[in-house]
N, C-alpha and C positions, 0 to 999 in steps of 0.2 A: 504494500500500500504506500502511496505517496501522500504528502501533506495536503495537497489540493483535494484529493479524494476523501481524506479524513474530514476535512472541513465541510465538504459537501454532505457527507453522511451524517455528521453531527448536526448541521443545520437542518437537514431533512428530518432527523429524529425530533429535534426541538419543535419544528413546525407541525409535525404530525402528532406527537404525543404530549407536547407541552410539559406540564409539571411531572408527568409520569414517564419522561424520556430517559431517566437514569439507567435502566437496564440496557437499552439500546446503545446509549452513549458509552456505557461501560464496556460493551463488546468492542466497539470501535477503538476505545482507548487502550484496551489490552492488545489489540492488533498493532496500534501505533507504537506502544512501548516495545513490543517484540520486533517490529520491522524497522523503526526509525530511532528508537532510543528514548532515554529519559528527557533529553532537552526538547525534543519535539512534543512529547507528552505534556511537559510543563508549559510549553508555548500554547498549546491548545487549551489547557486548563485556564490560563490567564486570558486568552483571547475571548473565550466563550463564558468566562466567569463561572466555570463549572463548580468551583469549590463552594461558592455562595448559593448557587441555584440548585445544585444536585449533590452536594456533599462529596464531590470527587476532588480529593486533595492532590497538590503537586507532590512529586516524588523527590526524595533526596538521592543524590548520587551515592553509589556504593564504592566510590574511590576513597 
């Protein structure tokens, strides 16, 4: 997955499910973390304000 696809999928989930979008977003975010890494994951958390809206917190680096 690339970052553009992830953004589209998150946006679609938010538009389609609204406040109940967390499970769909969580699936996308797991794929982002696996494919693109922690930095991309955290970028999306910040961009879509996922921590406040869906309780999806940024990840800390394991370095």
